C-alpha positions as CSV (number, residue, x, y, z in Angstrom):
1,M,0.4,0.0,0.1
2,F,1.4,3.2,-0.6
3,R,2.2,5.5,1.8
4,R,3.0,9.6,1.5
5,H,5.5,10.4,3.4
6,K,4.9,12.3,7.0
7,I,6.6,15.3,8.1
8,T,6.4,17.5,11.0
9,V,7.5,21.2,11.8
10,L,8.1,22.1,15.1
11,G,6.9,25.7,15.8
12,A,4.0,27.3,13.8
13,G,5.4,30.9,13.8
14,S,5.8,32.5,10.8
15,T,8.9,30.2,9.8
16,G,7.3,27.1,10.8
17,A,4.3,27.7,9.0
18,T,5.6,29.1,5.9
19,T,8.1,25.8,5.8
20,A,4.9,23.9,6.9
21,H,2.8,25.7,3.4
22,L,5.4,25.1,1.3
23,L,6.2,21.4,2.1
24,A,2.5,20.7,1.1
25,L,2.1,23.0,-1.9
26,K,5.4,21.2,-3.3
27,E,3.6,17.8,-2.3
28,L,6.3,16.2,-0.4
29,G,4.2,14.2,2.0
30,D,1.4,14.9,4.7
31,V,2.6,17.7,7.3
32,V,1.5,17.9,11.0
33,L,2.3,21.2,12.7
34,V,2.9,21.5,16.4
35,D,2.9,24.1,18.8
36,I,2.6,25.1,22.2
37,Q,0.3,27.3,21.8
38,P,-3.7,25.7,21.9
39,G,-5.5,26.4,18.3
40,T,-2.2,28.0,17.0
41,P,-1.3,25.6,14.8
42,Q,-4.8,24.1,14.4
43,G,-5.7,27.2,12.9
44,K,-3.0,27.5,10.5
45,A,-2.4,24.0,9.2
46,L,-6.6,23.9,8.9
47,D,-6.3,27.4,6.5
48,M,-3.7,25.9,5.0
49,W,-5.0,22.7,3.9
50,E,-8.1,24.6,3.0
51,S,-5.8,25.8,0.2
52,G,-5.2,22.7,-1.5
53,P,-8.0,22.8,-4.0
54,I,-7.3,26.1,-5.0
55,E,-3.4,25.0,-5.2
56,G,-3.8,21.6,-6.2
57,F,-2.2,19.9,-3.9
58,S,-3.3,16.7,-2.0
59,A,-1.1,16.6,0.8
60,K,-3.0,16.8,4.1
61,V,-1.7,19.5,6.9
62,V,-2.8,18.9,10.5
63,G,-2.4,21.1,13.5
64,S,-1.7,19.7,16.9
65,N,-0.4,20.6,20.5
66,D,-0.1,16.9,20.8
67,Y,3.3,14.7,20.0
68,D,1.8,11.3,19.7
69,A,0.3,13.1,15.8
70,T,3.6,13.2,14.8
71,A,4.3,9.5,15.3
72,D,6.4,8.2,12.5
73,S,7.9,11.0,10.7
74,D,10.3,10.8,8.2
75,V,11.4,14.9,8.8
76,I,11.4,16.7,11.7
77,V,11.8,20.1,10.9
78,V,12.6,22.0,13.9
79,T,11.9,25.9,14.2
80,A,10.5,25.5,17.7
81,G,12.5,28.9,19.6
82,M,12.5,32.8,20.6
83,P,12.6,34.5,17.2
84,R,15.9,37.2,17.4
85,K,15.0,40.6,18.1
86,A,16.6,43.9,17.0
87,G,20.0,44.4,18.9
88,M,20.2,41.1,19.8
89,S,22.7,38.8,18.5
90,R,21.6,34.6,17.7
91,N,24.0,33.4,20.7
92,D,22.0,35.9,23.1
93,L,19.1,33.2,22.3
94,L,21.7,30.4,23.3
95,K,20.2,29.1,27.1
96,V,16.2,29.6,26.1
97,N,16.2,28.1,22.8
98,T,18.8,25.2,24.0
99,E,16.2,24.4,26.6
100,I,13.5,24.3,24.1
101,V,14.9,22.8,21.3
102,Y,16.6,19.7,24.0
103,D,12.4,19.1,25.0
104,V,10.9,19.5,21.4
105,V,13.2,17.5,19.9
106,E,13.4,14.5,22.9
107,K,9.6,14.5,22.6
108,A,9.5,14.3,19.0
109,T,12.0,11.5,18.3
110,R,10.4,9.4,21.0
111,V,7.6,8.9,18.4
112,S,9.7,9.3,15.2
113,P,13.1,7.2,15.9
114,N,13.7,6.8,12.6
115,S,13.3,10.6,11.1
116,V,16.0,12.8,10.2
117,I,16.3,16.1,11.8
118,V,16.5,19.7,10.0
119,M,16.9,22.3,11.9
120,L,16.6,26.1,12.1
121,T,16.4,27.6,15.5
122,N,19.0,30.0,16.1
123,P,22.1,30.0,17.0
124,A,21.9,27.1,14.8
125,D,24.7,25.7,14.6
126,V,24.9,25.1,18.3
127,M,21.1,24.0,18.3
128,T,21.6,21.2,15.9
129,Y,24.3,19.9,18.6
130,V,21.7,20.0,21.1
131,A,19.1,18.6,18.7
132,Q,21.6,15.9,18.3
133,K,22.0,15.4,22.0
134,A,18.4,15.5,22.9
135,S,17.7,12.6,20.2
136,G,20.9,10.6,20.2
137,F,20.5,10.0,16.5
138,P,23.6,9.0,14.4
139,H,25.4,12.6,13.3
140,H,24.3,12.0,9.7
141,R,20.5,12.2,10.4
142,V,21.1,15.5,12.0
143,M,21.5,18.5,10.2
144,G,21.4,22.1,10.2
145,Q,20.2,25.1,7.9
146,A,22.2,28.0,7.2
147,G,24.3,27.5,4.2
148,V,21.6,26.8,1.6
149,L,20.2,30.2,3.7
150,D,23.1,32.2,3.6
151,S,24.3,30.9,0.2
152,A,20.8,32.1,-1.0
153,R,21.2,35.5,0.1
154,F,25.0,35.7,-1.2
155,R,23.7,34.6,-4.9
156,T,20.5,36.8,-4.6
157,F,23.4,40.1,-3.9
158,L,25.6,38.4,-6.7
159,A,22.9,38.6,-9.2
160,D,21.7,41.9,-8.6
161,A,24.8,42.9,-8.5
162,L,25.4,41.3,-12.0
163,N,21.9,42.0,-13.4
164,V,21.7,38.4,-14.2
165,S,19.2,35.9,-12.9
166,P,20.3,34.3,-9.4
167,K,19.5,30.6,-11.4
168,D,22.5,31.2,-12.9
169,I,24.9,32.2,-9.7
170,S,26.6,29.4,-8.1
171,A,28.0,29.9,-4.6
172,F,28.8,28.8,-1.2
173,V,28.8,29.9,2.1
174,M,30.7,27.8,5.2
175,G,31.3,28.2,8.4
176,G,29.2,29.2,11.5
177,H,25.7,30.7,10.6
178,G,26.7,34.5,12.2
179,D,28.9,37.2,11.4
180,D,31.7,35.2,11.0
181,M,30.4,32.8,8.1
182,V,32.6,32.5,5.5
183,P,31.5,33.5,1.7
184,L,33.8,31.5,-0.3
185,V,34.4,33.9,-3.5
186,R,36.7,32.1,-5.0
187,Y,34.3,28.9,-5.6
188,S,31.4,31.5,-7.0
189,Y,30.4,31.4,-10.6
190,A,27.7,33.4,-12.6
191,G,27.2,31.1,-15.9
192,G,30.2,29.2,-15.2
193,I,32.2,32.0,-15.2
194,P,34.3,32.7,-11.7
195,I,32.5,36.2,-10.1
196,E,36.1,37.7,-9.1
197,K,36.3,38.1,-13.5
198,L,33.2,39.9,-13.7
199,L,33.2,42.0,-10.7
200,P,35.5,44.3,-8.7
201,K,36.9,43.4,-6.0
202,E,35.5,46.3,-3.6
203,T,31.6,44.8,-5.0
204,I,32.5,41.3,-3.7
205,D,34.0,42.5,-0.6
206,K,30.6,44.7,0.1
207,I,28.5,41.6,-1.3
208,V,30.7,39.3,1.3
209,Q,29.7,41.8,4.5
210,R,26.1,41.8,3.3
211,T,25.6,38.3,3.3
212,R,27.2,38.3,6.4
213,T,25.0,40.4,8.0
214,G,22.0,39.6,6.0
215,G,19.8,38.2,9.0
216,G,20.4,41.0,10.8
217,E,19.5,43.4,7.5
218,V,15.9,42.0,7.6
219,V,15.8,42.5,11.6
220,S,16.7,45.5,11.8
221,L,13.8,46.9,8.7
222,L,11.3,44.4,10.3
223,K,11.8,46.0,14.0
224,T,9.7,42.8,15.4
225,G,10.3,39.2,14.2
226,S,12.6,38.0,11.5
227,A,13.3,36.8,8.4
228,F,11.4,33.5,7.4
229,Y,10.7,33.6,3.7
230,A,14.0,32.6,2.7
231,P,14.9,30.4,5.6
232,A,11.3,28.7,5.0
233,S,12.2,28.0,1.6
234,S,16.0,26.8,2.3
235,L,14.6,24.1,5.0
236,A,11.2,23.0,2.2
237,D,14.8,22.6,-0.1
238,M,16.6,20.3,2.5
239,V,13.4,18.6,3.0
240,K,13.1,17.6,-0.4
241,A,16.9,16.4,-0.9
242,V,16.2,14.2,1.9
243,L,12.6,12.8,0.9
244,L,13.2,12.4,-2.8
245,D,17.2,11.1,-2.2
246,E,18.2,13.5,-4.4
247,R,22.0,13.4,-3.2
248,R,22.2,16.8,-3.9
249,I,25.4,18.8,-3.0
250,I,24.2,21.6,-0.9
251,P,25.7,23.8,2.4
252,V,24.3,22.6,5.4
253,I,25.5,22.3,9.4
254,S,27.0,18.7,9.7
255,Y,28.5,17.1,12.3
256,L,32.7,16.7,11.6
257,N,34.5,14.2,12.8
258,G,37.8,15.4,11.4
259,E,36.7,17.0,8.1
260,Y,39.0,20.3,7.7
261,G,40.9,19.4,11.3
262,E,37.5,19.6,13.0
263,R,36.0,16.9,15.5
264,D,32.5,16.9,18.0
265,I,31.2,20.3,16.0
266,Y,28.3,21.1,13.5
267,V,29.2,23.5,11.4
268,G,28.4,24.7,7.5
269,V,30.1,23.1,4.8
270,P,29.4,21.4,1.1
271,A,27.7,17.9,1.7
272,I,26.0,15.0,0.0
273,V,22.4,15.6,1.4
274,G,20.1,12.5,0.6
275,G,17.9,9.8,2.2
276,N,19.7,8.9,4.8
277,G,20.7,12.9,5.7
278,V,24.2,14.0,5.3
279,E,25.3,11.2,3.1
280,K,29.1,12.6,2.8
281,V,31.1,16.4,3.8
282,L,33.0,17.1,0.9
283,E,36.3,19.1,2.0
284,V,37.4,21.8,-0.3
285,D,41.1,23.3,-0.5
286,F,41.3,26.6,1.6
287,T,44.0,29.5,0.8
288,P,45.6,30.0,4.0
289,E,43.3,33.0,4.3
290,E,40.8,31.0,3.6
291,T,41.6,28.5,6.2
292,E,42.1,31.7,9.1
293,A,38.8,33.2,8.3
294,F,36.8,29.1,8.7
295,K,38.9,28.3,11.5
296,K,38.1,31.8,13.1
297,S,34.1,30.9,12.5
298,V,34.3,27.3,14.0
299,S,35.7,29.2,17.3
300,S,32.8,31.4,17.2
301,V,30.4,28.2,17.3
302,R,33.1,26.2,20.1
303,E,32.5,28.7,22.4
304,P,28.8,28.7,23.0
305,L,29.1,25.0,23.0
306,S,31.4,24.9,25.9
307,L,28.6,26.5,28.1
308,L,25.8,23.9,27.5
309,T,25.1,20.9,29.8
310,F,23.0,17.9,28.8
311,P,20.4,17.6,29.7
312,P,20.6,21.4,29.7
313,T,20.0,23.1,33.3
314,K,16.3,24.3,33.6
315,N,15.8,27.8,35.6
């Protein structure tokens, strides 16, 4: 008997709800939207489901405050947590979101022990580490979304500077999901042509810096809340790679066990993503300057990790 894929989205805020709708629109599977707030996931899910006849999708979307509804999910997407506010760094969110993520992941994976986890909650690299500890899953079945989003921002800004379609821009960002991220200019192309041959260095440098602060730029404009359209699209892209076993080469927050000389840390690197999650971490050659930048970015992820205990201590 045919079994449609099942996807759980934890957190029914702007990012979670938008992600759930995109997953349904893409017909990737039935979706369960979960939130602690009574009525919120149920109402949003019903609204999405009722768009099915208009948008032409058959996936069922349901909302729940109960984790039993999520049982036997193939993928668990985690957006639950406190959003970043203006003037707040991702690390400011560390303690409260560690407690939230550990709790929701532990509950969700208890009823979906064979799932793949895709993390969004900030600080994303650290929360991906927390999710693995909470679930006890093999490292390859827990990954985080940062590189897809950061690379999309990088590609968008490059395409705008060149006045070309972003579909023709190939570029990726490595390192932690923060101000020390590493947009790799040397591996960036427009229609196969190196970016460095098409744009002056000063323009590229400005784009690199804008990419690093891309999330903060949105936060400062919104005043309340943070980005959710591009993050939701990034999550849906990653879920698609897993459920369709696409073996996509995309930058994701992956566990390093010796790659790039790093161990026991989750950080953004290019990887092959398929049905088992992170199938393989890919190592690229660095210049001395790129090595220094990557090491600095990894250090910015390790620092908050040293503050964590498992299970987390609650106030």
